[in-house]
C-alpha positions in Angstrom: 0.0 0.0 0.0 1.8 3.1 -1.2 -1.0 5.6 -0.9 -4.4 5.6 0.6 -7.1 6.7 -1.8 -10.3 8.4 -0.8 -13.4 7.8 -2.9 -16.3 9.3 -1.2 -20.0 9.6 -2.0 -20.8 12.6 0.2 -24.0 14.4 0.7 -25.4 16.8 3.3 -28.7 16.6 5.1 -30.2 18.6 8.0 -29.3 17.1 11.4 -32.6 17.8 12.9 -36.0 19.4 12.5 -37.0 22.7 13.9 -39.8 22.6 16.4 -41.9 25.6 17.4 -43.9 25.8 20.5 -46.2 28.3 22.2 -49.4 29.9 21.0 -50.5 29.9 17.4 -49.4 32.8 15.4 -49.8 34.0 11.8 -46.4 35.8 11.9 -44.3 35.0 8.8 -40.9 33.3 9.3 -38.1 34.3 6.9 -36.2 31.5 5.1 -33.0 32.7 6.9 -34.6 31.9 10.3 -35.2 28.3 9.2 -31.6 27.6 8.2 -30.2 24.7 10.2 -27.3 25.4 12.6 -25.7 22.0 12.0 -25.7 19.4 9.3 -24.5 15.9 8.8 -22.0 15.0 6.1 -21.8 11.3 5.2 -19.9 9.0 2.9 -20.5 5.5 1.6 -16.9 4.3 1.8 -13.4 5.3 2.8 -12.2 4.2 -0.7 -9.9 1.5 0.6 -12.1 -1.7 0.9 -9.1 -4.1 0.7 -6.9 -2.3 3.2 -7.4 -3.6 6.8 -8.2 -1.5 9.8 -5.1 -1.0 12.0 -6.6 -2.3 15.3 -3.4 -1.5 17.2 -0.9 -2.5 14.5 0.9 0.1 12.4 1.7 -1.7 9.1 -0.3 -1.6 5.8 -3.5 -0.4 7.4 -6.0 2.4 7.7 -6.5 4.0 11.1 -8.9 7.0 11.0 -10.4 9.8 9.1 -9.8 13.5 9.4 -12.6 16.1 8.7 -11.2 19.5 7.9 -13.2 22.7 8.3 -11.4 24.5 5.4 -12.8 27.9 6.5 -11.4 27.8 10.1 -8.6 25.3 9.6 -9.9 23.1 12.4 -9.2 19.3 12.0 -11.3 16.7 13.7 -10.3 13.0 13.8 -13.1 10.4 13.5 -12.9 6.6 13.7 -12.3 4.8 10.4 -15.6 3.0 10.8 -17.5 6.2 11.0 -19.7 7.0 8.0 -20.8 10.5 8.9 -20.0 13.5 11.0 -22.1 16.4 12.2 -20.6 19.7 11.1 -21.3 22.8 13.2 -21.4 25.5 10.5 -23.1 24.7 7.1 -21.7 28.0 5.7 -18.1 26.6 6.0 -16.3 24.5 3.5 -15.3 20.9 4.5 -12.9 18.2 3.3 -12.2 14.6 4.4 -9.1 12.4 4.2 -8.0 8.8 5.2 -5.0 8.2 7.5 -3.0 5.1 8.0 0.4 3.4 7.7 2.4 2.1 4.8 4.4 -1.1 4.5 7.3 0.4 6.5 5.1 1.6 9.3 5.3 5.3 8.2 2.2 7.4 8.8 0.5 8.3 5.5 -2.7 10.2 4.5 -4.7 10.6 1.4 -5.3 13.9 -0.2 -8.3 15.8 1.2 -11.5 15.4 -0.8 -13.8 18.4 -0.7 -17.3 17.8 0.7 -20.2 19.4 -1.1 -22.4 21.0 1.5 -25.8 21.9 0.1 
């Protein structure tokens, strides 16, 4: 394994529904007020189906994923078995990469793949 590849099928969906409570009102709600404050990005695969999960070893394996908020520069590490992550700001730009080890035990990472947040 010389390089980990990342082939993702990524989409965004609202993380929750907005609930309104209180008395009935006929006041109009602007579309900007209904914008979600968080969203879930998800992927169908890490792109490396034949590469084993590290599980404590550090040779020819994949260990985790990194979600990068390209707007703020913040990186979050998630388990390799994760298939989604809740982002905190749908207005930011995000990317994901796979991390692991090569045949010499050297830490390697794939290139970041940009996530399309809709």
